[in-house]
Every structure is written in C-alpha cells, then in structure tokens.
C-alpha positions as CSV (number, residue, x, y, z in Angstrom):
1,M,158.9,86.0,48.4
2,Q,156.6,83.0,48.8
3,E,157.1,83.1,52.6
4,Q,156.1,86.9,52.4
5,L,152.9,86.1,50.4
6,D,152.0,83.4,52.8
7,R,152.3,85.8,55.8
8,S,150.1,88.6,54.2
9,F,147.3,85.8,53.1
10,Q,147.5,84.9,56.8
11,R,147.0,88.5,58.2
12,G,144.2,89.0,55.6
13,E,142.5,85.7,56.6
14,G,143.0,86.4,60.2
15,T,141.2,89.8,59.7
16,L,138.1,88.0,58.2
17,L,138.4,85.6,61.3
18,L,138.5,88.4,63.7
19,I,135.5,90.1,61.9
20,R,133.4,86.9,62.1
21,H,134.1,86.9,65.8
22,V,132.9,90.5,66.1
23,M,129.7,89.7,64.2
24,I,129.3,86.6,66.5
25,S,129.7,88.7,69.6
26,T,127.6,91.5,68.4
27,A,124.5,89.3,67.5
28,L,125.0,87.5,71.1
29,F,125.0,90.9,72.7
30,A,121.9,92.1,70.6
31,L,120.2,88.9,71.7
32,E,121.0,89.7,75.3
33,T,119.7,93.1,75.1
34,V,116.3,91.8,74.0
35,V,116.2,88.7,76.1
36,G,118.2,89.9,79.1
37,L,119.3,86.1,79.9
38,G,123.0,86.9,80.6
39,L,124.1,83.2,80.0
40,L,125.0,83.7,76.4
41,G,126.7,87.0,76.4
42,V,128.5,86.3,79.8
43,G,128.5,82.4,79.7
44,I,129.8,82.2,76.1
45,G,131.9,85.3,76.0
46,F,133.8,84.2,79.1
47,V,134.4,80.6,77.8
48,M,135.3,81.9,74.5
49,M,137.9,84.5,76.1
50,L,139.5,81.5,78.1
51,V,139.8,79.3,75.0
52,A,141.3,82.4,73.1
53,L,143.7,83.1,75.9
54,A,144.6,79.5,76.2
55,A,145.3,79.2,72.4
56,A,147.4,82.6,72.5
57,I,149.5,80.6,75.2
58,V,150.1,77.6,73.1
59,S,150.3,79.2,69.6
60,S,153.1,81.7,69.3
61,G,152.6,82.0,65.6
62,Q,148.9,83.2,65.9
63,R,149.3,84.8,69.2
64,R,148.1,88.3,68.2
65,H,145.1,86.8,66.4
66,H,144.0,85.0,69.3
67,L,144.6,87.8,71.9
68,G,142.4,89.8,69.6
69,V,139.7,87.1,69.9
70,A,140.1,87.1,73.8
71,V,139.3,91.1,73.7
72,I,136.3,90.7,71.6
73,Y,134.6,88.1,73.9
74,A,135.9,89.8,77.0
75,A,134.4,93.0,75.4
76,L,131.0,90.9,74.9
77,C,131.1,89.9,78.8
78,A,131.5,93.4,79.8
79,S,128.8,94.9,77.7
80,T,126.4,92.1,78.6
81,M,127.0,92.9,82.2
82,G,126.6,96.6,81.4
83,A,123.2,96.0,79.7
84,L,122.0,93.7,82.5
85,L,122.8,96.4,85.2
86,S,121.3,99.2,83.2
87,N,118.1,97.1,82.9
88,W,118.0,96.8,86.8
89,R,118.4,100.4,87.2
90,V,115.7,101.2,84.9
91,A,113.4,98.8,86.4
92,Q,114.2,100.5,89.9
93,D,113.8,103.9,88.5
94,R,110.2,102.9,86.9
95,A,109.4,101.4,90.2
96,V,109.2,104.7,91.9
97,P,105.7,105.7,91.0
98,V,104.4,102.2,91.5
99,I,105.9,102.1,95.1
100,A,104.4,105.7,95.7
101,A,101.1,104.4,94.5
102,I,101.3,101.1,96.7
103,E,102.2,103.3,99.6
104,H,99.3,105.9,98.9
105,F,96.9,102.9,98.6
106,H,98.2,101.4,102.0
107,S,97.6,104.9,103.8
108,D,94.1,105.4,102.2
109,Q,92.8,101.8,102.6
110,G,94.7,100.5,105.7
111,R,96.0,97.5,103.8
112,Y,98.3,96.8,100.9
113,P,96.7,96.0,97.4
114,S,95.9,92.4,96.8
115,A,97.2,92.9,93.1
116,L,99.0,95.7,91.2
117,R,95.8,96.2,89.0
118,E,94.1,97.4,92.1
119,L,96.1,100.6,91.8
120,C,94.5,101.3,88.3
121,P,93.2,103.9,87.7
122,S,92.8,105.6,90.9
123,Y,96.5,105.4,91.8
124,L,98.3,104.9,88.5
125,P,97.0,105.0,85.1
126,S,98.7,101.9,84.1
127,I,101.5,99.9,85.6
128,P,104.8,100.6,83.8
129,R,107.1,98.0,82.1
130,A,109.8,97.2,84.5
131,G,112.8,96.9,82.2
132,F,113.7,96.5,78.6
133,T,114.4,92.9,78.3
134,L,112.0,90.2,77.8
135,I,113.1,88.6,81.1
136,G,112.9,91.9,83.1
137,R,109.9,93.3,81.4
138,R,107.0,93.0,84.1
139,Y,106.6,93.7,87.8
140,G,105.6,91.2,90.0
141,Y,103.7,91.7,93.4
142,V,103.4,89.6,96.4
143,A,100.6,90.7,98.7
144,D,101.5,88.4,101.7
145,R,104.9,90.0,102.3
146,P,104.3,92.8,100.5
147,Q,107.0,93.2,97.9
148,L,107.1,94.6,94.6
149,Y,109.8,92.7,92.3
150,F,111.2,92.0,88.9
151,P,113.5,89.2,87.5
152,A,117.2,90.3,87.3
153,M,120.0,88.0,86.0
154,F,122.4,86.7,88.2
155,H,120.3,87.6,91.3
156,G,117.1,85.9,90.2
157,I,114.6,88.4,91.9
158,V,115.0,91.9,92.9
159,A,112.3,92.9,95.4
160,Y,111.3,96.1,97.2
161,D,110.3,95.2,100.6
162,F,107.4,97.4,101.8
163,P,107.8,97.1,105.4
164,T,111.5,97.7,105.6
165,H,111.5,100.2,102.6
166,A,114.5,98.5,101.0
167,W,115.6,96.8,98.1
168,R,116.6,93.0,98.3
169,T,117.8,90.3,96.0
170,N,117.4,86.7,96.7
171,D,121.1,85.7,96.7
C-alpha cells in the first residue's frame, strides 16, 4: 500500500516538474521571439534535451519523465528555429519595396543612394521594419557594394546584392 502511495506521489510531483519545464521553455521561446538571438532557445534547449536524454538512459525509474523533459526542450529548439526562419522570411518579404525603390532611384539618378534615407519620401514613404525581433528589426545599407542587409541568427547578416540581384549570407 505504501509503495502504491509513493508511486502516485512521484507521478504527481513528476507532472509538476514537467509543467515547470514547459513554463521555462515557454519563457525562453517568448524571449526568443522578442529578441531573436537564437542562442537561448536553441542552445539551452539543445543542452537540456541532451541532459534529459542522458538521464533517461541512466535512470530506469524515471525514464518516462526524462524523456518527457527531452521532448519539451526538443520542441523549444524546433519552435525557436521556426521563429528565426519566419523572421528571416518576413524581412525578405518586407525588403521587396525597398529593393524596388533602390533600383528605381538607381535608374533615375544613375547611382545608388548613399543612405536609405535618400529614398524617403520620393521613392518610399518610409523604410519599413525588417523583421519582428529586436536583433532583426532594421535594415542596413552599404552604398559601396551596394547591399541591403539585415541581421539573421546563425548566419550573421543576410544581404541583397544589387549587382547580382541575389540574397547572400556571410556563412
């Protein structure tokens, strides 16, 4: 009887621990969608997943619990990568009118603009936000190359190169 009570208590406590891991991973994911760093969600998530998998291998009594924790942190890694890739796609989509304005400026003036602010208000009412994270929020522009760029985690910079009309990363 006591053994059965101990098991039910452990199951209840295990559920509370899983809920805590879900709350931690949810907080890390929320932070990632705001900041866009990638290191927290993917880095911490990957390490915690490996630790939980190792614990599942070593501990037969709590194997299901540790596997559950591993799944939670694997989901954190996957959802963080999804958010970062989504931010990248949003930034590229929002760049379309900026690229068109720069091309239009180039055809009118015979040169590329020296700064993005030269496009406003004649070619664009304003420069749109690149992505939805703090890291990838703004476009940058290099007149010497010329390139329009934005920061994207795991690649550093994603740039549209005007001479080649192609997106490039600095991998």
